[in-house]
C-alpha positions in Angstrom: 330.0 91.9 143.9 333.7 94.0 143.0 334.2 95.1 146.1 336.7 93.0 147.4 338.4 92.7 144.4 342.2 93.5 145.0 341.7 91.9 148.6 340.9 88.4 146.9 343.4 89.1 144.6 345.7 89.5 147.1 345.2 86.8 149.1 344.7 83.9 146.5 348.1 82.7 145.0 347.6 82.3 140.8 350.4 79.5 140.8 349.4 77.8 144.0 345.9 77.3 141.9 347.8 76.3 138.8 349.8 73.8 140.1 346.8 71.6 140.7 346.1 71.3 137.2 349.9 70.2 135.9 349.2 67.0 135.0 352.1 64.0 136.4 355.9 63.9 135.0 355.5 60.2 134.9 352.0 60.2 132.9 353.5 62.0 129.9 356.4 59.7 129.7 354.5 56.6 129.2 352.3 58.2 126.6 355.1 59.5 124.5 356.9 56.0 124.8 353.2 54.1 123.6 352.2 54.4 119.5 353.5 56.4 117.2 350.1 57.6 116.3 348.9 61.4 115.4 345.0 62.0 114.7 344.7 57.5 115.5 346.2 57.2 112.4 349.2 54.4 110.4 352.4 56.3 108.6 350.5 54.8 105.4 347.6 56.0 105.9 348.8 59.4 106.2 350.9 58.9 103.3 347.8 58.2 101.8 346.1 61.5 102.7 348.9 63.7 102.1 349.0 61.7 97.9 345.1 62.3 97.4 345.4 66.2 98.7 348.1 66.5 96.5 346.8 64.8 93.7 343.3 67.0 94.8 344.9 70.4 94.9 347.1 69.6 91.0 343.9 69.2 89.5 341.8 72.0 90.9 345.0 73.5 90.1 344.8 72.6 86.6 341.1 73.4 86.4 341.4 76.8 87.7 344.2 77.4 85.0 342.2 75.8 82.0 339.2 78.6 83.1 340.8 81.5 83.3 342.7 80.6 79.9 345.9 80.5 80.7 346.3 77.2 79.2 344.6 75.9 76.2 344.4 72.7 74.9 
């Protein structure tokens, strides 16, 4: 199995194999000029998710402060 490993490695060029899998330059530009969606959401949807996450972190932080008795009512 490993008898001709060095010969096989010297015979094949790594860069030739890598060039086969690189995408064409024209396809990247066409894809970037398309919609500006991240994770399939519009900017408004991302904003709502961010506000909901911020609210959840604030609530969890306040509950942790109450449980550890760092603040009192």
